[in-house]
Every structure is written in C-alpha cells, then in structure tokens.
C-alpha positions, 0 to 999 in steps of 0.5 A, spaced: 320 874 553 324 879 550 323 876 542 317 875 538 316 873 532 309 871 528 309 865 525 303 864 518 301 857 515 295 853 515 298 847 516 297 846 524 303 842 524 308 846 522 306 851 526 307 847 532 314 846 530 315 852 529 314 855 535 316 849 539 323 850 536 323 857 537 321 858 544 326 853 545 332 859 542 327 865 547 323 867 542 315 867 544 310 866 538 304 868 535 300 864 530 296 866 525 292 860 520 291 866 514 293 873 511 287 875 515 290 872 522 297 875 521 294 883 520 290 883 525 296 881 529 301 885 526 296 892 528 297 889 535 304 888 537 311 890 535 315 883 532 323 882 531 322 877 524 316 874 521 315 867 518 311 866 512 308 860 508 308 861 500 301 859 499 294 860 504 288 861 504 285 867 502 293 869 498 299 869 496 305 868 501 310 873 496 304 879 495 304 879 503 312 881 503 311 886 499 306 889 504 310 887 510 316 891 506 311 897 506 309 898 512 312 894 517 320 896 513 325 894 519 321 887 520 325 881 516 320 877 513 321 870 511 319 865 506 316 858 507 317 854 500 315 849 498 320 843 497 325 845 489 321 851 489 327 856 488 323 860 483 319 862 487 324 863 493 328 868 488 320 871 487 319 871 495 327 875 494 326 879 490 320 882 493 324 884 499 324 877 503 330 876 509 331 870 508 326 863 505 326 856 508 324 850 504 319 843 506 321 840 510 324 845 514 330 843 516 330 846 524 339 847 524 338 852 518 331 855 521 334 857 527 341 860 524 336 864 520 331 866 526 338 868 530 340 872 523 334 877 522 334 879 530 341 881 530 337 885 524 332 887 528 337 888 534 342 893 530 336 897 525 338 903 528 346 903 526 348 909 522 351 907 515 358 907 512 360 913 509 360 913 500 361 919 497 358 924 494 351 928 494 349 927 488 343 924 486 345 917 484 349 917 490 344 917 496 339 912 490 345 906 492 346 909 499 338 908 500 339 901 496 344 898 500 340 900 507 335 895 504 339 890 501 343 890 508 336 887 511 336 881 506 340 875 506 338 875 497 344 874 493 346 880 490 350 882 483 353 889 483 355 890 476 359 896 473 365 899 470 373 898 473 375 901 478 368 905 481 367 901 487 363 895 487 368 891 492 367 898 497 358 897 494 358 891 497 363 891 503 359 897 505 352 891 504 356 886 509 358 892 514 351 894 515 347 887 516 346 881 521 353 879 519 357 884 521 361 881 526 363 876 522 367 874 516 368 878 509 372 874 504 372 878 497 376 874 493 378 875 485 376 869 481 380 871 475 387 872 480 385 864 482 388 858 478 384 854 473 388 847 476 386 850 483 380 853 482 376 848 485 380 846 492 381 854 493 372 855 493 371 848 497 377 845 500 379 838 499 381 833 504 388 830 505 391 824 500 385 828 495 390 829 489 398 830 489 400 835 494 395 835 498 399 833 504 394 836 509 386 836 509 385 844 507 379 849 508 376 853 502 373 860 500 367 858 503 368 855 510 373 862 511 366 866 510 363 861 514 358 866 518 359 871 513 359 874 507 363 872 501 364 877 494 366 874 488 369 880 484 369 878 477 365 871 477 365 872 469 372 869 470 369 862 472 370 856 468 364 853 465 365 846 471 366 851 477 359 855 476 356 848 475 359 847 482 358 854 484 350 852 482 350 846 487 354 850 493 348 856 493 342 852 491 342 848 495 348 851 501 351 845 503 359 843 499 363 837 499 371 838 498 376 835 494 376 828 497 371 828 500 364 822 501 360 827 506 356 835 504 359 840 509 352 845 510 354 852 508 352 859 512 355 863 507 351 870 504 353 871 497 354 877 493 357 878 486 360 883 481 363 884 475 365 889 469 364 885 464 356 885 460 354 878 464 348 877 460 352 878 453 356 872 457 349 867 457 348 868 451 353 867 447 354 861 452 360 863 457 356 864 462 351 859 465 343 862 464 341 857 471 347 861 475 346 868 472 339 866 474 341 865 483 347 869 484 343 875 480 336 876 485 338 883 485 342 887 481 345 894 483 349 898 477 355 903 481 354 908 475 362 910 473 365 918 475 364 921 468 356 920 471 356 924 477 362 929 476 358 932 482 361 928 487 369 928 484 371 935 488 367 932 494 371 925 493 378 930 491 377 932 499 377 926 502 383 922 497 388 927 498 386 928 507 387 920 507 393 920 503 396 925 507 393 922 513 397 915 511 403 918 509 404 922 516 405 929 510 405 936 510 397 937 508 397 939 500 392 943 496 389 943 489 390 949 485 381 951 482 384 950 475 388 942 477 380 941 480 376 944 474 380 940 469 379 933 473 371 934 473 372 935 465 375 929 465 370 924 463 375 918 468 376 911 463 378 908 470 374 912 474 374 911 482 380 908 483 384 912 477 383 918 481 385 915 487 392 914 482 392 921 480 392 924 484 397 920 489 402 920 482 400 929 483 400 929 490 408 926 490 409 929 484 408 938 487 412 942 489 410 948 494 404 944 496 399 946 491 396 940 485 397 945 479 395 942 472 400 939 469 402 935 476 395 931 475 398 929 467 391 931 464 392 933 457 388 939 454 388 934 448 384 929 453 379 934 456 377 937 449 377 928 447 372 926 452 369 931 452 367 930 445 365 923 444 358 921 447 359 916 450 353 909 449 349 907 455 346 901 453 354 898 451 358 901 456 363 896 456 364 897 448 366 905 450 370 905 454 375 899 450 375 904 445 375 910 449 381 908 453 385 906 447 384 913 442 385 917 449 392 913 448 393 914 441 392 922 442 398 923 448 402 918 444 401 923 437 401 928 441 407 927 445 410 925 438 409 930 436 412 934 441 419 931 442 419 930 433 418 939 434 425 939 439 429 935 435 427 929 443 430 934 447 425 932 452 426 938 458 423 943 450 419 938 450 415 938 457 415 945 456 411 945 449 406 940 452 405 944 458 408 939 463 414 937 468 419 934 465 417 928 471 410 928 468 412 928 461 418 921 465 412 918 466 409 918 460 414 916 455 415 911 460 407 909 461 407 908 453 414 905 453 417 911 448 424 911 448 
C-alpha cells in the first residue's frame, strides 16, 4: 500500500477501529499506545497522516502536535478529543493540528478527514500563488499562508478595506487540499437580513411564502471546499447563533427541514471592523468570535509596506493593459514618487482605481503627476499624520475625512480665485481639466 498512517491512542479498541477503517481506504497503519512508541515509529518510517488522542499515558496530545510540526512540518496531524471538548480542539488547531475528531469517532467524518489529509500530502511541493511585493511583511504573510493552507482550522483575516483580504483567503484555499473544490466568497453585508437564513442554510419547498422549490444554501454550495465570509461583522445576532452551531456541529438544518445535513466546509472570515471591540460592546457574539478566530492573519495597510508600491504599480498596469488590449503605458518617475509618498486610505484597491483612471486620462501613453490626481496637499497632509496603530479604524476614518476636506478647500479656493473658470482653476491646481471635473463630481461641487 502506498499511503501510511500513524495512529496513537491508549485504548486498544480505538486503535483497532481506526486501523480497520483506514485499511479499507487503502491506507496501511502503524499503531502506538503512547508517545514514546510513536516517536520511535516516526524515526523509522515516513508517514502521510497521523492521528493522535489528546490524553496519553506519557504526555499531552497538544504538546505532541507542536513537536511534530517542528520536526515533520509536512506531516498532517489530526487530534481525537473527548466529546464536547471544543476548547481542547481549538487549542490543538492553534498548535498546528490539521483537523480534529470527537469521540465517539464518526467513521464518515474520519474518512473525509483522511482523504483531505492525503490530498495535502500529495501536493506539499505545490508552488504558491503570487502575492505581489518583496517587503518583509509580505514575505512573512506568504509563509503564514503556506502554513495555514495545510490546516483545516478556521482563519480570521483582519485588515483595512482594500488591503487584499479576499486574495489571502483564495490563496489559503488554492494552496490547500480543497483547491479542486469550490471557493465560495460571500459579502455578509450585501445579503438582506430577512433572506440570510435561507441564503446560508437553504430551505425546503413550501417552508415559507415564495419557497416554490427546494433551495441549497451557501454551505451546500461550498461542500468539500471553502466558504469565505467577508464582512462577517455585519451578521445579525440570530444568524450568528446558527452559524456558530453549523461550525461546531459541522451540520446545517435548512428552513422547513426536520433533519440536519452534514457539511464538509472550511470557514475563512474577514472584516475591516474591530471584532474584539464589537464583542466587548455586545454587537458580536463572544463564542462565535472565539470559534472563527482560531488563527488570525493580519493584512497590513499599504502605507506600512511602501517599498512594495513600485512592484504593485508595475503588476497592476500590466494587467490593465492586458485586459484592455491597449498600447503600453508608462509612468513618470515623479508620478511614481508621488504614489510612494501617499498614504492610501483605500489601500491596494485605491491604487488600482487611481492607475485605471490615470491610464484612461493620460496623454502620449505616459502617466504624469497630473494624471494620477493626487494633489500635493494630500501628500503633505498624509505625511504629517501619525497613524494610531492601537486604533487603526478610528484613524482611518479621520484620515479620509481630513483629506476630503483638504481637497475641497483647495479646489474651492482655486475656483473662487478664477471666478469659477474651470480651465483656469485646473491650471492653477496643476491638474488636467478632466481630473478637475472628476473631483467636482466626486465632491458634488457645482
């Protein structure tokens, strides 16, 4: 047999049950009644998967997970916990466990877990998807994504708007064993509250007015794959309760159904809000936060990795040129320098918007300082503002409001001095007439 498993449990009955089940799947097994024997076997053989009990005669399963992760980082290790020991399972996942099973062991869940782990073993050498940038923070982020892709633990991705949280989620999915199955992204804030339960869990025909047929929900759509819950902070309390149960029990109950349906879905979530603050204020359930935030990934704002801006500019411009089949467009050194000094309250998404607009507005296929539409006043204001790292969301709102006020004041001053001659005002501001018109529309100045 090609695949080899290590089973660690001090109960002979459990070892025998797991051994028989896995051999029926074509996986040969070695069993160990304690950690001492397990370490001997790890030194002798190369395993594709390891299953270990949490409580063993000569040690703790969680500590053993950490030990294996350091010595055999390519080996997926799952833990077997006592029934209802969700806290222990979460601690194991934080320590690097691939997944967990609860006693008594559900054999169908065991088979699914083993299949996912073996897929992971097969693709350990897979090349990771590109995440643009060579700064130290991006390199560390790549390493973390690579590690998280080898786990089934729920991941919470935090960061300001426009930083690329969905890209991180997609990379975790595509580099992991679920990559051949569906990645389902959903913006929780875009679903009307009255439709949320049906959208997430589905419904049966006739369960409510308008339910003319059975409908699968997002969990069923993501079966075998990944469900990415973007802006999870926008979920109402009643859906938070149902989501928590779905994650913990790995099953859902469609509206109108009397039976629960098992689901095999990995949950990734994200928001630009401060969830811990929302937990303290009672807006977000503490137990749900604890469950989705098994491992947190922080995506830093663009202003904290300015060295990546030239690479991002090159990548975005090449992509836009390729998508539109247009001629090559270059960017002047002055324009690039202005971008490097700008604070980007909208982060990478704002950079993309600025470049797309500039490529449309520029002349002679060269983007100048005028074309990017960032006023010198904005750059100076951004440089003089100190970011409050302990409360970035508050600072983000203040920065955006401040910059908009600065722009409006500068534009209105120029218009008043030129008696509202737009051409003359644009010349005084050092921007093109098209750039001025864009800002007049943006700020609703008439």
